[in-house]
N, C-alpha and C positions, 0 to 999 in steps of 0.2 A: 726694554722700555715698557713702562706701565701703560695701561689703557689711556690713549691720548686725548679723548674727546669727552665732552660732558654728556653726550647722548649717543646716537648711532654713529658708528665708525664707517664712513663711506667706503673705505678700502675693503670692508667685509662683503660688499655687494658684488665683487668681481665674480662673473658667472662660473669660472672654474673652481671657485672656493665656496660658493653658496651652498652646494649640496652638503658639504661637511658642516657648515654653520647651521643650516636648517635642521639637520639630524641632531646635532648637539643641543640646539636650543629647545627643540621639542622635548627631549629627554630631561634637560635641566628644568624646564617648567613643570613637568610631571613630578620630578623629584622634589622640587620646592613646594608643590601644592599638597602632595599626599600626606605628609605629617600634619598639616594644618586642616585637612579635610576629614581625617579619621575621627570618630568611627562611622560617620554618616555617609561619606562619599569616597569614591576612588577615582583618581585620574589615570586613565589607561591610554597608552600610545597605540593608535590604530594605523594601519598601512593598507594602501590600495595600489595595485600596479595596473596602469592602463597604457595603451599604445596610441601614439600620435604620429602623423606624417610630418617630417621636418625637411628643410633644405639647409645648405651650409650657411645661409644668411641668418639662421636662427641658432643661437648658441644655447645649448641645454646644460651648460656647465661642464662639458666634456672638452678635452683638448682638441684643437682643430686638427683635421686630417690633412697631412701633407701630400702634395701632388708632385710626383716626379715627372720630369720631361721624358718623352719617348724618343729613343735614339732612332735615327733614320737608317734603314737597311741599305747596304751597298748594292748598286745596280750590277747585274750580271748580264753580259753580252747585250742583246737587244731588248731585254725585258725592261719595260718602263719602270721608273723609280716608284716606290711606294708613296702614296699620297701622305702628306703630313696631317695627322689627325688633330682635331681640336679637343683638348682635354676638358670635359664637362662633368658636371655632378648631377646625379639623379636624386629625386626625393627618397628619403629613407624612413623606414618605420622604426620608431624608437620606443623602448619600454621605459616608462617614467614611474618612479616610486614616489608616491605622495603620502606623507605622514601627517597626522593631526592628533589632537587630544580629544577624548570624550570623558566628561565628568559624569559618572554613573552613581545613582544612589544605591545604598546597600540595605538589605540583601537582594532587593528586586533586580538590580542592574539596569534600571531604566535610564536612558540617556537624558540628562538634565541640561547639559551645556556642551556645545561643540566649540573647540578652539582651533582656528586655522591660522597657520603662518604661511604667507604667500611665497611662492617661488617664481622665477622668471617665466616658466612654462604656464603658470596660472594667469599671468598678466599679458603676455605677448599675444597680439591678435592672431587668431587662427584656431585650430582644433583644440589645442590645450586649454585656451581661455574659454572656449565654448563649453568644454566638459566641466571646467571648474564653475562657471557661472550657473550651469544646470544644477550642480551639487549645492551651490550657494542658495539658489532659489528654493530647492527642496528643503534646505535647513530653515530658511526664513518662513516657509509654509508649515513647518513642523511645530511641535509643542516643546521644542528645546530652545534654549537661549543660544545665540551665536556670538562668539568673539572672533574678530578677524584682525590679524596683525600684519600690516604691510610695511616692511622695513626696506623696500626697494624703490629707488627713484625712477628706474627704467619703466617705460610703457605707461599707458593711461591707468589711473586708479579704477577700482571697482565702482560701479555706478551707485551714487546716492544723490538725492535731490536736496539741494541747499535751500534755505528759506528764500522765497522770492523767485526761484527758478521754475520755469514751466517744464523743462526737460533736464534730466541729469546731464551734467557737463563735466569736461575734463580740465577746464581752466579755473581750478579751485585752489585755494592756498594750501601750503604745506608740502614738504618733500615726502613725508611719511604719514601713516595713519593708523590709528587704533579705532576699531568700530565695535561697540557693544550693543547688540540688539536683544532686548528683553522681550520675552513672549507677551507680557501684559501691556507693553507700550507700543507694539507694532501698529502701523508702519513707522512710527518714530523710533529713532535709535540715537545713542550717544556716540558722537564722533570726536576724536581727539587728533586734530592735525598738528604736526610739528615739523620744524625744519632741521637741517643738519647741525645747526648751532644750538638747538634746544636740548635740554634734558629729556629723556623719554618720559612721557606723562605716566603717573601712577593711575591705576584704575582698579575697581573692585570686580571680582569674578562673580557673575550672577548665578544664584542658586535658587532653591525653593524659597518662597515667601517665609519671612520670619527667621530664616537661618542666617547665621553670621557669614558675611561674604569676605573672604580673604583679599587683602590688598596685593596686587601684582606689581612688582618692581622689575620691569624688563631691563632697565638700565643696569641694575645691579647684577642681574643674571648674565647680561652680555659681558660685563667686566670680568666676572668670575670665569666664564667660559673662555674668554680671551687668554686669561692667565693659565688655566688648566691645559689648554691646547698649544701653548707656546707660540701663538700667532705672532708675537713680537719678533720671533726669530725667523719666521718664514715670509712675512709680508714685506714687500719692497716698497717702502714709502717714497722712494725716488721716482717711481712710476705714477702716472695719473690714476686716480680711481676709475673704475668702469661701472657706470657711465661717468664722464668727467663732471667736475663741479663747475659752476659759473665762475667767472674771473674773480668776483668779490668773495665767494665762498672758498675758492682755491687759495686766495691770499690769507684768509682767516685760518684755514686748516694748516697752512704752512707755519703760521705763528704758533698754533697749538702744538704742532709737532716739535718746534724749537723749544717750547717750555718743558717738554718731557725728555729731552735728550741732553 
């Protein structure tokens, strides 16, 4: 089945699939940009490994751990029977790989633009989000542009202040977001909110003043990635997406899927 939606495919958001989606999309974006950036710039994939504490209520895109029942030992003579334990789970330390793009000028290799694609661990309340928000704040305080791509409906969006708001809020329109923060315009930034029914907005990659800024078509990259990875053969569209859609959007998605089958 070809890519079934005009914009973001909500079935790609499933936590146990997103790690693969994220890695493929970062590389696809770098491969798309580099021929258009030469000979002035280079798009380089960067990676950081950090450790966060998680519990089983927090999915990091790994398969759930199965818990087996503990068999009860037989009583021998007058020895009292073993107490039946309660099977519990303890917090775990998880290594998280976070990849992003850095657009560097050549030959100096100065970072001009940082491109972040969010993962569940970046958005989920807790240590992972705190670490990402610290990294985000450092980028916003730097002399580099920031592009932040949020293709996940789960958890609250990264804070921005809308016109007329006294405090950044979470009850803001859109299922997904593209944020373009240009150095010379801060604290103002360009925000592109869109819903599951919308095409992914086009936007220009910010570079140095007076340089041509390439247009980024994430929707096209998603469709090409979906085809190359054979996701149509592995995604079960009989299951609800994770997180689930609203009843209205679920009915709309069902109709879209019918049109492609």
